[in-house]
C-alpha positions as CSV (number, residue, x, y, z in Angstrom):
1,M,64.9,63.8,17.2
2,K,63.8,61.2,14.7
3,K,61.3,58.7,15.8
4,E,62.5,55.1,15.5
5,R,60.9,53.2,12.6
6,K,58.9,50.3,13.9
7,K,60.4,47.0,12.7
8,F,58.2,44.6,10.8
9,S,56.9,41.8,13.0
10,F,55.8,38.6,11.2
11,A,54.1,37.4,14.4
12,E,52.1,40.6,14.7
13,F,51.2,40.6,11.0
14,Y,50.1,37.0,11.1
15,N,48.0,37.5,14.2
16,K,46.2,40.4,12.5
17,F,46.0,39.4,8.8
18,G,47.4,35.9,8.4
19,V,44.2,33.9,8.4
20,V,42.4,36.3,6.0
21,T,45.4,36.3,3.7
22,I,45.4,32.5,3.6
23,L,41.7,32.5,2.8
24,V,42.2,35.0,-0.1
25,I,45.1,32.9,-1.5
26,V,43.2,29.6,-1.2
27,F,40.1,31.2,-2.9
28,I,42.2,32.6,-5.8
29,V,44.0,29.2,-6.3
30,A,40.7,27.3,-6.2
31,S,39.3,29.8,-8.8
32,V,42.3,29.2,-11.1
33,L,42.5,25.4,-10.8
34,S,38.8,24.7,-11.2
35,P,36.5,26.7,-13.6
36,N,33.5,25.2,-11.8
37,F,34.5,26.6,-8.4
38,L,33.1,30.1,-8.9
39,K,29.7,28.9,-10.1
40,L,26.9,30.1,-7.8
41,T,25.6,26.6,-7.1
42,N,29.1,25.4,-6.1
43,L,29.7,28.4,-3.8
44,T,26.3,27.8,-2.2
45,N,27.2,24.2,-1.7
46,V,30.5,25.2,0.0
47,L,28.6,27.5,2.3
48,R,26.2,24.7,3.3
49,Q,29.0,22.2,3.7
50,I,30.8,24.4,6.3
51,V,27.7,24.9,8.5
52,V,28.3,21.8,10.6
53,V,32.1,22.4,10.9
54,T,31.5,26.1,11.9
55,V,28.9,25.3,14.5
56,I,31.1,22.6,16.1
57,G,34.0,25.0,15.7
58,C,32.2,27.7,17.8
59,G,32.1,25.3,20.7
60,A,35.6,24.0,20.1
61,T,36.9,27.6,20.1
62,F,35.8,28.1,23.7
63,V,37.3,24.7,24.7
64,L,40.7,25.4,23.1
65,I,40.9,28.9,24.4
66,T,40.7,27.5,28.0
67,A,43.6,25.2,27.0
68,Q,41.3,22.1,26.9
69,I,40.3,19.8,24.0
70,N,37.4,17.7,22.9
71,I,38.1,14.9,20.4
72,A,34.8,13.1,20.6
73,Y,32.8,15.1,18.0
74,D,32.6,12.2,15.5
75,S,30.7,9.8,17.7
76,L,28.8,12.6,19.5
77,I,27.3,13.8,16.2
78,A,26.0,10.3,15.5
79,C,24.8,9.7,19.1
80,I,23.1,13.1,19.6
81,G,21.8,13.4,16.1
82,C,20.2,9.9,16.1
83,T,18.8,10.6,19.6
84,A,17.1,13.7,18.2
85,C,15.8,11.6,15.3
86,I,14.4,8.9,17.7
87,A,12.7,11.7,19.7
88,M,11.2,13.0,16.4
89,V,9.8,9.6,15.4
90,G,8.5,9.0,18.9
91,T,6.8,12.4,19.5
92,K,6.2,13.7,15.9
93,N,7.2,17.1,17.4
94,L,10.1,19.1,16.0
95,L,10.6,21.2,19.1
96,A,10.7,18.1,21.4
97,A,13.2,16.5,19.1
98,V,15.5,19.6,19.1
99,I,15.2,19.9,22.9
100,A,16.1,16.2,23.4
101,G,19.2,16.6,21.3
102,V,20.3,19.8,22.9
103,A,19.7,18.5,26.4
104,L,21.7,15.4,25.7
105,G,24.5,17.5,24.3
106,A,24.6,19.7,27.4
107,L,24.5,16.7,29.7
108,I,27.5,15.0,27.9
109,G,29.3,18.3,27.9
110,Y,28.8,18.7,31.6
111,F,30.0,15.1,32.2
112,Y,33.1,15.8,30.1
113,G,33.9,19.0,32.0
114,F,33.2,17.3,35.4
115,C,35.7,14.5,34.6
116,V,38.3,17.0,33.5
117,T,37.9,19.3,36.6
118,K,36.9,17.0,39.4
119,F,39.3,14.2,38.7
120,S,42.0,16.2,36.8
121,M,41.7,13.8,33.9
122,P,43.3,14.8,30.6
123,G,40.7,16.1,28.2
124,F,42.2,13.9,25.4
125,I,41.7,10.7,27.5
126,V,38.1,11.7,28.5
127,G,37.4,12.4,24.8
128,L,38.6,8.9,23.8
129,A,36.3,7.3,26.4
130,I,33.3,9.4,25.5
131,D,33.9,8.8,21.8
132,T,33.8,5.0,22.4
133,I,30.9,5.1,24.8
134,A,28.8,7.3,22.5
135,S,29.5,5.2,19.5
136,G,28.6,1.9,21.2
137,A,25.5,3.4,22.9
138,I,23.8,4.7,19.7
139,L,24.7,1.5,17.8
140,L,23.1,-0.5,20.6
141,A,20.0,1.8,20.7
142,T,19.4,1.6,16.9
143,N,20.9,-1.9,16.3
144,G,23.0,-0.2,13.7
145,N,19.9,0.7,11.6
146,P,19.1,4.2,10.3
147,V,16.3,6.2,11.9
148,S,13.9,7.2,9.1
149,Q,10.5,8.8,8.5
150,L,11.6,12.1,10.2
151,G,8.9,14.3,8.7
152,A,9.3,18.0,9.5
153,F,12.7,17.3,11.0
154,T,14.4,17.6,7.6
155,V,13.4,21.3,7.3
156,I,16.3,22.3,9.5
157,G,19.0,21.0,7.2
158,Q,17.1,21.3,3.9
159,G,14.6,24.1,4.2
160,H,15.0,27.7,3.0
161,I,13.7,31.1,4.1
162,F,11.9,32.9,1.2
163,G,12.9,30.0,-0.9
164,V,16.5,31.3,-1.2
165,I,18.4,31.4,2.2
166,P,19.1,28.0,3.7
167,I,17.8,27.7,7.2
168,S,21.0,25.9,8.3
169,V,23.1,28.9,7.1
170,V,20.9,31.2,9.2
171,I,21.4,29.0,12.2
172,M,25.2,29.1,11.6
173,F,25.3,32.8,11.6
174,A,23.1,33.0,14.7
175,V,25.5,30.7,16.5
176,L,28.5,32.8,15.4
177,I,26.9,36.0,16.6
178,L,25.9,34.5,19.9
179,S,29.4,33.0,20.4
180,Y,31.0,36.3,19.5
181,I,28.9,38.2,22.0
182,I,29.6,35.7,24.8
183,L,33.3,35.6,24.2
184,N,34.0,39.3,23.5
185,K,31.3,41.2,25.3
186,T,30.6,39.4,28.5
187,C,32.4,38.9,31.9
188,F,32.3,35.2,31.3
189,G,34.2,35.6,28.0
190,R,36.9,37.5,29.8
191,K,37.1,34.7,32.3
192,V,37.5,32.1,29.5
193,Y,40.5,34.0,28.1
194,A,42.0,34.5,31.6
195,V,41.7,30.7,32.5
196,G,43.3,29.8,29.2
197,G,46.0,32.4,29.3
198,N,47.2,31.7,32.9
199,R,45.0,29.4,35.0
200,T,47.1,30.0,38.2
201,A,46.8,33.8,37.9
202,A,43.1,33.5,37.1
203,I,42.5,31.5,40.3
204,A,44.6,33.9,42.3
205,S,42.3,36.8,41.0
206,G,39.2,35.0,42.3
207,I,38.0,33.2,39.2
208,D,36.5,29.7,39.7
209,A,38.5,28.1,36.9
210,D,36.8,24.7,37.2
211,K,33.4,26.2,36.9
212,V,34.5,28.2,33.8
213,I,35.8,25.0,32.2
214,R,32.7,23.0,33.0
215,T,30.5,25.7,31.5
216,V,32.6,25.9,28.4
217,Y,32.2,22.1,27.9
218,V,28.4,22.5,28.4
219,Y,28.4,25.2,25.7
220,D,30.5,22.9,23.5
221,G,28.0,20.1,24.0
222,I,25.1,22.3,23.0
223,M,27.0,23.5,19.9
224,T,27.7,19.9,19.0
225,A,24.1,19.0,19.4
226,I,23.0,21.8,17.1
227,A,25.5,20.7,14.5
228,A,24.4,17.1,14.9
229,I,20.7,18.0,14.4
230,I,21.5,20.0,11.2
231,F,23.7,17.2,9.9
232,M,21.1,14.4,10.4
233,S,18.3,16.7,9.1
234,R,20.4,17.2,5.9
235,L,20.7,13.4,5.5
236,S,16.9,12.9,6.0
237,S,17.7,10.1,8.4
238,G,19.5,9.3,11.6
239,Q,22.7,7.5,10.7
240,P,24.4,5.8,13.7
241,S,27.7,5.5,11.9
242,A,27.8,9.0,10.4
243,G,29.9,12.0,11.4
244,V,33.3,10.5,10.8
245,G,35.9,13.2,10.1
246,Y,34.1,16.2,11.6
247,A,36.3,16.2,14.7
248,F,39.4,16.6,12.6
249,D,37.8,19.2,10.3
250,A,36.4,21.3,13.2
251,I,39.6,21.3,15.2
252,T,41.6,22.1,12.0
253,A,39.3,25.0,11.2
254,V,39.6,26.4,14.7
255,V,43.4,26.1,14.8
256,V,43.8,27.4,11.2
257,G,41.5,30.3,12.3
258,G,44.0,31.4,14.9
259,V,42.9,29.8,18.1
260,S,46.1,28.7,20.0
261,I,46.3,25.1,21.0
262,Y,48.0,26.4,24.2
263,G,45.0,28.5,25.1
264,G,44.4,32.1,25.9
265,T,44.0,33.5,22.3
266,G,41.6,33.2,19.4
267,N,38.1,34.2,18.4
268,V,35.1,32.9,16.6
269,M,35.5,35.2,13.6
270,G,38.8,33.4,13.0
271,T,36.9,30.1,13.3
272,I,34.5,30.9,10.5
273,V,37.4,32.0,8.3
274,G,39.2,28.7,9.2
275,A,36.1,26.7,8.4
276,A,35.9,28.5,5.0
277,I,39.5,27.6,4.2
278,V,38.9,23.9,5.1
279,G,35.7,23.9,3.2
280,I,37.2,25.4,0.1
281,L,40.1,23.0,0.2
282,N,37.8,20.0,0.5
283,N,35.6,21.3,-2.2
284,L,38.5,21.9,-4.6
285,M,39.9,18.4,-4.0
286,N,36.4,17.0,-4.8
287,L,36.1,19.1,-8.0
288,K,39.6,17.9,-9.1
289,N,38.7,14.2,-8.2
290,V,41.5,13.9,-5.8
291,T,41.4,10.5,-4.1
292,S,40.5,10.2,-0.5
293,Y,44.0,9.0,0.4
294,W,45.6,12.2,-0.9
295,Q,42.8,14.3,0.7
296,D,43.8,12.7,4.1
297,I,47.5,13.5,3.5
298,I,46.7,17.1,2.5
299,S,44.4,17.6,5.5
300,G,47.1,16.4,7.8
301,I,49.6,18.7,6.3
302,V,47.2,21.7,6.7
303,I,46.7,21.1,10.4
304,L,50.5,20.5,10.9
305,L,51.3,23.8,9.2
306,A,48.6,25.6,11.3
307,V,50.1,24.3,14.6
308,L,53.6,25.2,13.3
309,M,52.5,28.8,12.6
310,D,50.9,28.9,16.1
311,V,54.2,27.8,17.7
312,M,56.3,30.2,15.6
313,T,54.1,33.2,16.2
314,K,54.0,32.6,19.9
315,R,57.8,32.2,20.0
316,A,58.3,35.3,18.0
317,S,55.9,37.3,20.3
318,A,57.8,36.0,23.4
319,N,61.1,37.0,21.9
320,A,59.8,40.4,21.0
321,I,58.6,41.0,24.6
322,K,61.9,39.9,26.0
323,K,63.8,42.2,23.6
324,A,61.5,45.1,24.5
325,M,62.0,44.5,28.2
326,A,65.8,44.2,27.8
327,D,65.9,47.5,25.8
328,R,63.8,49.2,28.5
329,T,66.1,47.9,31.2
330,E,69.2,49.1,29.3
331,K,67.8,52.6,28.8
332,A,66.8,52.8,32.4
333,S,70.3,51.9,33.6
334,A,72.0,54.3,31.1
């Protein structure tokens, strides 16, 4: 008896190889369109540019997998980053400045998660409120003026190990490894997927879904704080109006990287690939002197296509499951 040949499944292919395939295509296109793209200095610049997006994306990955969202990254980068800078100026101690920024990020993350779980408030609305509050608070604290004279603080975003490897890139990979271990190798990671996949079933199995979501938002806040510190360190000053656009880039990178906006699926390895795709596209548009207006249009199209692919693959997977169940039922009744 001949074994049935397995039919090609686009959804299965895309889930396994789609993101990497897109990265390869984008890389080849960028290489062809711009001769300067493959220069070592430019590739190093791309890598440094995606650090902030990737670190934020690691936190956003956890949030989206639980079927939640955080849209306040822009103002949080300014607020947390400037707070760390203020702490640096006040204490002249790099460790104290980093701790101040991370502690604030964790606190804001917990508040975000508390509002979402305790009062059943939509994450989108909470994000709008926090975005506005954070923006106003840091402008009030700094009077809209940059925080300068940061001393050793700049080493985080501008320093190198052995004079070659950027410290910020090392931090990015450390965050990626940590996030991968938590999400894929721990009991908490399994709970994150369970809550995002089917919250009702997760609760029925004994998982405290609200606690998982609050913890995820705290982790997201810490990742945002690390990204904010790197960003302000790279600027050599605390800019209270900086950070605009990072929320869009981070969420785009995560969604392009395969994390479903409906929750339950995705991983941080896809996030770094998504961040690379976004970084290469932005770099290519800058090399080709594409105006900011067209850049906004192209970025919007990219995230729209990413969401469309997510919807299509989920629908295809659901149809495949239904067909398999129908075939099994038909064979059983025959």
